[in-house]
C-alpha positions as CSV (number, residue, x, y, z in Angstrom):
1,M,92.4,100.1,95.6
2,S,95.1,97.8,95.1
3,A,97.9,97.6,98.3
4,N,100.1,100.0,95.9
5,K,98.3,103.2,96.9
6,K,100.6,105.0,98.9
7,K,100.0,108.9,99.9
8,N,102.6,110.6,101.3
9,L,101.5,112.6,105.2
10,N,104.4,114.3,106.0
11,A,103.9,114.4,109.2
12,M,106.2,113.8,112.9
13,E,106.9,111.9,115.6
14,E,108.6,113.9,118.2
15,D,109.3,113.5,122.5
16,P,107.2,116.1,123.7
17,A,109.8,116.7,126.8
18,G,112.5,117.5,124.7
19,D,115.3,119.2,125.9
20,E,113.5,119.4,129.7
21,S,113.2,115.4,130.0
22,E,116.9,115.2,131.3
23,S,116.7,118.2,134.3
24,S,113.4,116.3,134.9
25,S,114.5,112.9,135.8
26,E,116.9,114.3,138.3
27,D,113.6,115.5,140.7
28,D,113.3,112.8,142.6
29,D,109.5,113.8,143.2
30,D,108.3,114.3,140.2
31,E,107.7,110.3,139.0
32,P,106.9,110.1,135.7
33,H,103.7,108.0,134.8
34,P,104.6,104.3,134.6
35,D,103.5,104.5,130.9
36,A,105.7,107.6,129.8
37,Y,108.1,107.5,127.3
38,T,111.3,109.7,128.6
39,G,113.8,109.7,126.2
40,N,115.8,112.3,124.8
41,E,115.1,111.5,120.8
42,E,114.0,114.1,118.8
43,V,112.3,112.0,115.9
44,E,111.6,113.8,112.7
45,I,109.6,111.1,110.1
46,D,108.0,111.0,106.9
47,F,105.2,109.0,106.7
48,E,103.2,107.5,104.1
49,G,99.2,106.0,104.0
50,R,99.1,102.8,101.4
51,A,96.6,99.9,101.8
52,P,97.5,97.5,104.4
53,S,99.2,93.9,102.8
54,D,100.2,90.4,104.6
55,P,102.8,91.8,106.4
56,D,101.3,94.6,108.4
57,C,99.1,91.8,110.3
58,H,101.6,91.3,113.3
59,G,101.6,95.9,113.6
60,I,97.9,96.2,113.0
61,S,97.2,93.7,115.7
62,Q,99.3,95.0,118.2
63,L,97.7,99.0,117.7
64,L,94.5,97.0,118.2
65,Q,95.7,95.1,121.5
66,R,96.3,99.4,123.0
67,V,92.4,99.9,122.1
68,F,91.3,96.7,123.7
69,L,93.7,95.7,126.4
70,R,92.7,92.9,128.3
71,A,89.9,91.9,126.1
72,P,89.0,88.4,124.8
73,I,88.7,89.8,121.5
74,N,91.4,87.8,118.4
75,T,93.2,91.1,117.4
76,V,95.0,89.2,115.0
77,Q,92.1,87.4,113.3
78,M,90.9,91.1,112.9
79,A,94.0,92.2,111.3
80,D,93.7,89.2,108.7
81,L,89.7,90.9,108.5
82,I,91.1,94.5,108.1
83,I,93.9,92.7,105.2
84,G,91.2,91.4,103.7
85,Q,89.7,94.0,102.4
86,N,92.4,96.8,102.1
87,Y,90.7,98.2,99.4
88,V,89.4,100.4,102.8
89,G,91.4,101.7,104.9
90,S,94.9,102.9,105.4
91,V,97.8,101.6,107.5
92,I,100.3,104.3,108.5
93,C,104.6,103.8,107.4
94,Q,107.4,105.0,107.3
95,C,108.4,106.9,103.2
96,E,110.8,104.5,102.1
97,L,114.5,106.7,101.9
98,D,117.6,106.8,100.2
99,G,121.2,106.3,101.5
100,A,122.9,107.7,104.6
101,E,119.1,109.4,106.3
102,S,117.7,105.3,105.7
103,D,120.4,103.8,108.1
104,M,119.9,106.9,110.7
105,D,116.3,106.3,110.9
106,D,116.9,102.7,110.7
107,D,118.4,103.5,113.8
108,M,115.8,104.5,115.7
109,V,112.8,103.2,113.9
110,E,112.8,99.7,113.2
111,E,112.0,98.3,109.5
112,G,108.2,97.3,109.1
113,T,106.8,99.6,111.6
114,I,103.0,100.2,111.1
115,F,102.2,103.0,113.0
116,G,98.4,103.4,112.7
117,I,95.5,102.1,111.1
118,T,92.1,103.9,109.7
119,T,89.3,101.9,109.1
120,V,85.7,100.2,108.8
121,I,84.9,96.6,109.7
122,N,81.4,96.1,109.1
123,M,79.8,94.4,112.1
124,T,76.9,93.3,110.9
125,A,77.5,91.5,107.8
126,K,80.5,89.9,109.6
127,K,79.1,89.4,113.2
128,D,79.4,85.4,112.9
129,I,82.9,85.9,112.6
130,A,84.8,84.4,115.8
131,C,86.5,88.7,116.3
132,I,83.1,90.0,115.6
133,E,80.8,88.6,117.9
134,Q,83.3,88.8,120.6
135,L,83.5,92.6,119.9
136,R,79.9,92.2,119.5
137,G,80.0,90.9,122.7
138,Y,82.2,92.9,124.8
139,I,80.7,96.2,124.0
140,I,77.5,94.9,125.5
141,Q,78.9,93.5,128.3
142,R,80.7,96.7,129.4
143,A,77.4,98.5,128.5
144,E,75.7,96.3,130.8
145,K,78.2,97.1,133.5
146,H,78.8,100.7,132.7
147,A,75.5,102.9,130.2
148,T,72.4,103.9,131.9
149,D,69.6,101.7,131.1
150,A,68.6,103.9,127.9
151,V,71.7,104.1,126.8
152,L,72.0,100.0,126.8
153,T,69.0,99.7,125.0
154,H,70.0,101.9,122.6
155,F,73.4,99.7,122.5
156,R,71.4,96.8,122.1
157,D,69.2,98.2,119.2
158,V,71.3,99.1,116.8
159,L,73.3,96.3,117.4
160,G,70.6,93.6,116.9
161,N,68.9,95.7,113.6
162,E,70.4,93.8,110.2
163,G,68.2,96.2,108.9
164,R,70.4,99.3,109.7
165,P,74.4,98.2,109.3
166,V,76.4,98.9,111.7
167,G,80.6,99.4,111.3
168,F,83.2,99.9,113.8
169,L,85.2,102.8,112.7
170,I,89.6,102.2,113.9
171,N,91.3,105.2,114.3
172,E,94.3,103.8,116.0
173,R,98.3,105.0,115.8
174,F,101.1,105.5,118.2
175,I,101.1,108.6,120.4
176,N,102.3,112.0,119.3
177,I,101.8,111.5,115.8
178,P,100.0,114.5,114.8
179,A,96.2,115.6,114.8
180,Q,97.3,116.5,111.0
181,I,97.3,113.4,110.1
182,S,93.8,111.8,110.4
183,I,92.5,114.2,107.8
184,P,94.3,113.0,104.7
185,L,93.0,109.3,106.2
186,L,89.5,109.5,107.3
187,E,89.4,111.6,104.1
188,N,91.0,108.7,102.0
189,L,88.3,106.0,103.8
190,H,85.7,107.7,103.3
191,K,86.2,107.9,99.8
192,E,86.9,104.3,99.8
193,V,83.9,103.8,101.3
194,Q,81.7,105.7,98.5
195,T,83.8,103.9,95.7
196,A,83.1,100.1,97.5
197,K,79.5,101.1,98.0
198,Q,78.6,102.0,94.0
199,K,80.2,98.3,93.8
200,G,77.6,96.8,95.5
201,M,79.8,96.1,98.8
202,K,78.7,95.9,101.7
203,F,79.9,99.5,103.2
204,N,76.4,101.4,103.4
205,F,76.3,102.2,107.3
206,S,73.9,103.8,109.4
207,Y,75.9,104.0,112.4
208,F,79.5,103.9,113.7
209,I,80.6,102.4,116.6
210,M,84.4,103.7,118.0
211,I,86.1,102.7,120.9
212,V,88.0,106.1,122.0
213,K,91.5,106.3,124.4
214,I,91.5,109.0,126.5
215,Y,93.2,110.0,130.5
216,R,91.3,111.0,133.0
217,K,92.5,113.9,136.0
218,E,89.4,113.1,138.3
219,A,87.7,116.5,139.6
220,R,89.1,117.2,143.0
221,K,89.8,120.3,145.7
222,G,86.7,122.2,143.0
223,K,88.4,121.4,140.2
224,P,86.3,119.7,136.9
225,V,87.2,116.6,135.6
226,E,89.6,116.8,132.6
227,D,90.0,114.8,129.6
228,T,93.2,114.2,127.4
229,Y,92.7,112.5,124.0
230,T,95.3,110.3,123.6
231,N,94.1,111.6,119.2
232,A,93.0,115.2,119.7
233,E,90.9,115.2,116.8
234,E,88.6,112.2,118.4
235,E,87.7,115.1,121.3
236,V,85.4,116.6,117.9
237,I,84.4,112.8,117.1
238,C,83.2,112.4,120.6
239,A,81.3,115.4,120.6
240,K,79.0,114.6,117.6
241,A,78.1,110.9,119.4
242,V,74.3,110.2,119.2
243,N,75.4,108.1,122.4
244,S,77.9,107.1,124.3
245,F,79.5,105.2,127.2
246,E,82.5,105.1,129.3
247,Y,84.5,103.2,131.4
248,S,88.5,103.0,133.4
249,V,90.5,100.9,132.2
250,V,93.4,101.2,135.0
251,D,93.2,98.1,135.8
252,E,93.9,96.5,132.6
253,C,96.8,98.6,131.8
254,D,100.1,97.1,132.2
255,V,103.7,98.8,131.6
256,G,104.2,99.1,127.7
257,M,100.3,97.7,126.9
258,S,98.3,100.2,126.8
259,G,101.1,101.7,124.3
260,D,100.8,105.1,125.3
261,W,104.1,107.5,126.3
262,L,102.9,109.3,128.5
263,E,105.0,112.4,130.4
264,G,104.7,113.2,133.3
265,D,101.2,112.9,135.6
266,A,100.6,109.7,137.7
267,T,97.6,111.0,138.8
268,L,95.8,110.3,135.1
269,T,93.5,107.5,134.7
270,P,93.2,105.7,131.5
271,Y,89.8,105.2,130.2
272,R,87.9,104.0,127.1
273,K,84.7,105.3,125.3
274,V,82.4,103.8,123.3
275,I,80.6,106.1,121.1
276,L,77.3,105.6,118.3
277,L,78.1,107.8,115.4
278,D,75.0,108.6,112.6
279,A,77.7,107.5,109.8
280,K,76.0,110.3,107.0
281,E,78.0,112.3,109.2
282,L,81.2,111.6,108.1
283,P,81.8,114.2,105.9
284,Q,80.8,117.5,108.2
285,L,82.8,115.5,111.2
286,I,86.2,115.5,108.8
287,D,85.4,118.9,108.0
288,D,84.6,119.3,111.5
289,I,88.1,118.2,112.2
290,R,89.8,119.9,110.1
291,N,88.6,122.8,111.7
292,Y,89.6,121.9,115.0
293,I,93.1,121.1,113.8
294,T,93.6,125.0,111.8
295,G,91.7,126.9,114.2
296,V,88.9,128.7,112.1
């Protein structure tokens, strides 16, 4: 796939609060979440997916930081890895516009902004590259602290078996970009992985590992825990996990660092869920996501 690959994704990012945000700001008893985006703007943007390129490095790195927060992982090096294998995966960017419409959108969106990244990195073949070594160590360290013994053993076995390669599946984007956008991105990723495999490249995965961002309303007064997935389709993906563990990152989320603009409830606690997926289930997962989004 060339760096000129483009696909119009026709999505929209908008402020979910709409006109209510102005009135809600006047209520002193309803303090917003510290990460909340509280503006009045409704911004309609046409997106396209294209291959990552060198100028995207900073934007991709920033997106990765939203997943890892303060974890000691070199996200710039990981972004370079993603760009170096740009025949697999896509970034989300704004469609190029002409004339007055372009000038108006330029006031709202910084030129060159990368809105999302969907790709996969071979954690087995690239295990000696510093950022991947850091990632592998981070996952095991978190599992040692937060997973059961059985789950920890499973993750260790999977990461330690070089005969069954593991891919780090990345599906990160700005909040409020609708889940529909994930379908063409994941479909395209699957096709590109298949093409790379046919060419003898190291993309023949047995498993995917994914780090999912969730916000949790803790159980209280007889009410159960309620989880909100930053990317809605990842609820479907998590349901297909063969194993998982999770942990709070509340102490790692400085204002603006998590990259999510949540409107409202300050009692939501940010979590990360690390999941293990059977790689051969990806096509079915894409179908399940499509059915989930379309309500079939």
